[in-house]
Every structure is written in C-alpha cells, then in structure tokens.
C-alpha positions in Angstrom: 93.0 78.2 157.1 90.8 75.0 157.0 90.3 73.7 153.4 86.5 73.7 153.9 86.6 77.5 154.6 88.7 78.0 151.4 86.3 75.8 149.5 83.2 77.8 150.6 85.1 81.0 149.6 85.8 79.6 146.1 82.3 78.3 145.6 80.8 81.7 146.5 83.3 83.4 144.2 82.6 81.0 141.3 78.8 81.6 141.6 79.4 85.4 141.6 81.5 85.0 138.5 78.6 83.2 136.9 76.2 86.0 137.8 78.5 88.5 136.0 79.0 86.2 132.9 75.2 85.8 132.5 74.8 89.5 132.2 77.2 89.7 129.3 76.3 86.4 127.6 74.7 86.9 124.2 74.7 90.6 124.9 77.5 91.7 122.5 80.2 92.4 125.1 83.2 94.5 124.0 86.1 92.3 122.8 89.8 93.1 122.4 92.6 91.0 121.0 95.5 90.5 123.4 99.0 91.2 122.4 101.2 88.5 120.9 98.3 86.5 119.4 97.3 85.5 123.0 93.6 85.3 122.1 90.6 87.5 122.8 89.5 89.1 126.0 86.1 90.6 126.8 84.7 93.1 129.2 83.2 90.1 131.0 86.6 88.5 131.6 87.9 91.8 133.0 84.9 92.4 135.2 85.1 88.9 136.7 88.8 89.2 137.2 88.4 92.5 139.0 85.7 91.1 141.3 87.6 87.9 142.0 90.9 89.7 142.8 89.1 92.2 145.1 87.0 89.8 147.0 89.4 86.9 147.3 92.4 88.9 148.4 90.2 90.8 150.8 89.2 87.5 152.4 92.8 86.0 152.2 95.2 88.9 152.4 98.3 86.7 152.8 97.6 84.7 149.6 99.3 85.4 146.3 97.5 85.9 143.0 97.9 84.4 139.5 95.2 85.1 136.9 95.0 85.0 133.1 93.7 88.6 133.1 96.0 90.2 135.7 99.5 91.2 134.9 101.8 88.7 136.6 103.7 89.8 139.7 106.7 87.8 141.0 105.5 88.5 144.6 103.3 85.4 144.3 106.5 83.3 144.3 107.2 84.2 148.0 103.7 83.2 149.2 102.9 79.8 150.6 99.3 79.9 149.2 98.3 81.3 145.9 95.0 81.8 144.1 95.2 80.5 140.5 92.3 81.8 138.5 90.9 81.8 135.0 87.9 84.3 135.0 86.5 82.8 131.8 88.1 79.6 130.4 86.8 79.3 126.9 86.5 83.0 126.0 86.0 82.2 122.3 83.0 80.0 123.2 81.6 82.7 125.4 81.9 85.3 122.6 80.2 82.8 120.2 77.3 82.3 122.5 78.2 78.7 123.3 77.5 77.4 126.8 80.6 75.4 127.5 82.8 78.1 129.0 83.7 77.9 132.7 85.2 79.7 135.7 88.3 78.0 137.1 89.4 78.8 140.6 92.1 77.0 142.6 94.4 77.5 145.6 97.9 76.2 145.4 100.0 75.5 148.6 103.7 75.1 148.1 103.2 74.0 144.5 100.2 71.6 144.9 96.5 72.4 144.5 94.6 72.0 147.7 91.2 73.5 146.9 89.5 73.7 143.5 86.2 74.8 141.9 85.1 74.8 138.3 81.7 76.4 137.5 79.9 76.1 134.2 77.3 78.8 134.7 75.1 78.4 131.7 74.4 74.8 132.8 74.7 75.4 136.5 77.4 72.7 136.9 79.6 73.2 139.9 82.6 70.9 140.3 84.6 71.0 143.5 87.3 69.3 145.5 89.7 69.6 148.4 92.8 67.7 148.9 91.2 65.9 151.9 87.9 65.1 150.3 86.2 63.5 147.3 85.5 65.4 144.1 81.9 66.4 143.6 79.4 67.8 141.0 76.7 69.8 142.5 77.4 68.2 145.9 77.4 64.6 144.7 80.5 62.4 144.5 81.9 61.8 141.0 84.4 59.2 139.8 86.5 58.8 136.7 85.9 56.1 134.0 87.4 52.7 134.7 87.9 51.9 131.0 91.2 50.0 130.7 92.1 50.3 127.0 92.4 52.8 124.3 90.4 51.1 121.6 87.2 53.2 121.4 87.9 55.3 124.4 86.4 58.8 124.3 89.2 61.4 124.5 88.7 65.2 124.8 91.4 66.8 122.6 91.9 69.2 119.7 92.6 67.7 116.2 96.4 68.7 116.2 96.9 66.4 119.2 96.0 63.4 117.1 98.6 64.0 114.4 100.7 60.8 113.7 104.0 62.5 114.6 102.8 62.7 118.3 102.4 59.0 118.7 104.5 55.8 118.8 103.0 53.5 116.2 99.6 54.3 114.8 97.4 57.0 116.2 95.5 55.4 119.0 92.0 54.2 117.9 90.1 56.6 120.2 87.0 58.6 119.6 88.1 62.2 119.7 85.7 64.7 121.3 86.0 68.4 122.1 84.9 71.1 124.5 86.4 74.6 124.4 87.3 74.9 128.1 90.3 72.9 129.4 89.0 73.2 132.9 85.7 71.7 131.8 87.4 69.0 129.9 89.2 67.9 133.0 85.9 67.9 135.0 84.1 65.8 132.4 86.9 63.2 132.8 86.5 63.5 136.6 82.7 62.9 136.1 83.3 59.8 134.0 81.4 61.3 131.1 84.6 61.0 128.9 87.4 58.5 129.4 90.4 60.9 129.1 91.5 64.4 128.0 94.8 65.3 126.3 96.7 68.4 125.3 100.3 68.0 124.3 101.0 71.7 124.0 102.3 73.7 127.0 99.4 74.7 129.3 98.9 77.8 131.3 98.5 76.9 134.9 95.2 78.8 135.3 93.6 76.6 132.6 94.3 73.3 134.5 95.0 74.0 138.2 91.4 73.4 139.4 90.7 70.5 137.1 94.0 68.8 138.2 92.7 68.4 141.8 89.2 67.6 140.8 90.3 64.7 138.5 92.7 63.3 141.1 90.1 63.4 143.9 87.7 61.6 141.6 90.2 58.7 141.4 92.0 59.7 138.2 95.6 60.4 137.2 96.9 63.8 135.9 100.4 64.4 134.5 102.2 66.4 132.0 103.3 64.8 128.7 106.4 63.5 130.3 104.4 61.6 133.0 105.4 64.0 135.8 102.8 65.2 138.3 101.8 68.8 137.8 103.3 71.5 139.9 101.9 75.0 140.2 102.9 78.6 141.0 106.0 78.3 138.8 108.0 81.4 137.8 106.8 80.8 134.2 103.3 79.5 134.9 103.1 76.8 132.3 103.2 73.0 132.3 104.5 70.7 129.6 101.1 69.6 128.4 98.4 67.8 130.4 96.6 64.6 130.2 94.1 62.9 132.5 92.3 59.6 132.7 91.6 56.7 135.1 94.9 55.2 136.3 95.0 52.3 133.9 93.9 54.2 130.8 96.4 57.0 131.7 99.2 54.5 131.6 98.1 53.2 128.2 98.0 56.8 126.8 101.4 57.7 128.3 103.0 54.6 126.7 101.9 55.8 123.3 102.9 59.5 123.5 106.1 60.2 121.5 108.4 62.4 123.5 110.2 65.3 121.8 113.8 64.8 120.7 116.3 66.4 123.2 117.4 69.9 122.2 
C-alpha cells in the first residue's frame, strides 16, 4: 500500500477524531479511572477509539492494532504493519477544558514508523509525515531548531525529569516548558517552536509513535534515554524514555543524562 494512501487515511481519521472530541469538549463527558492508577478515560476517548478501530481496520484489514483504549492482543505481533493509536493524548487536559490535547495516529512496519499524523483539534493543527517525505504542519514543511547548546534551550519536560539525580554534573541550564500531550510536545520540537523534549520515564508506544517520525522527517533526532533509536510494536509496548531535538542539541542532552545503575 503506497504511503501516500496510508497518509490520506490517517489524516481523514484524525480529523474525524477531532469532530468527535469537539462534541464532548467542555460538555462534562463521563469520566472513569482506569485500573492500576493508569489515569482517567472519558466517553470521548472510547468513542474515538471505537470509530478509529472500525474505520481503519475496515480500510486495512491485514494491519494489526495497538491502542491505549483497546485491550491488547498479541495477534498484532504477527502483522507486518500495525496501527498505533492514542485516541486522545492528554486526556487530563481534555477533561480540564484545556486545548492542548491531540489525536496520535501512526503506522508501524516491521518495527519502524512509516506514516504518522498528530492532530490538535481545538487549534486545527495537523502535523504529518511519511518515511519518504518531509514533515508538515497544515501542509507546510517544518524543521527542527538548529540550536547547538543547552544553555537557555527550551525543553518540554515535566518537573521530575529535571531532578539532579538524573543528570551528570549540574542540571542543564535550560528553560523548562510543558504541554500535556507527549505527541504534541514532539510535534512542537519538529516545528522548531521548542528546542527539545525529554521524558526519562518509560513511554507507551501510542504516545510517541507518530511524533517520532514527524520529528525525524523534520530533521531531528529521536532516541530512548540510552541513545537507541525507537522501535515499535514490541510485545510490551513501551520504550525506555524518549527525547528529541535537533541532532547537535540531542547529542548535548544525551551526554548529560545519567544512566541507571545496572540491576
């Protein structure tokens, strides 16, 4: 299947996700707490997940499926191509009436992301990329920041990531910023609005799959905390953290991250 056909499919699905999200936004959607302190889920998350699963698998019956809101099925591991989806990335922000949530849709082929869309519906921002093309925002090419050093760099990260125990030497002299959606954070780096993003905790694949390709096709570098490229559709769908930046700044960040002691 040509990547352009897959991209059109994901773009249409992302915009349809936004249509559903807008109906529930600031409309007191029903909210439940997931088991195991896994965070909240709303009726909007579930409605979008159902729509995406139905429509995308109807269009690509041979593809596997991995979504935050669908019970995992090991059958995906035998598929060459897999949808990796977060119906709403930033559910807490969505519940709070904040605009910075997103829909994250990606296709992985043999472990690598080949097609990706992240849509921020309340601001009508559509980020997209294919493995063979440049990353775009609303159809226009985007490029990562070329900032070479950490001093004063803007880094999207939560406060715990900047604790001294995570760093070699002093905590880097960066300006920490925050957005609630990991997918959107990656796209803001791809756009060059911020210099880098960082999360040292293990990441669910659905949060970062689409953003991984979008950053890389905008000229940036994305790895886990050990400086390994990200691989997707793993049996346990998590990565060992994620950080993204322009190539030079990424190396500077990586050189400062303290690695955990061997177990």
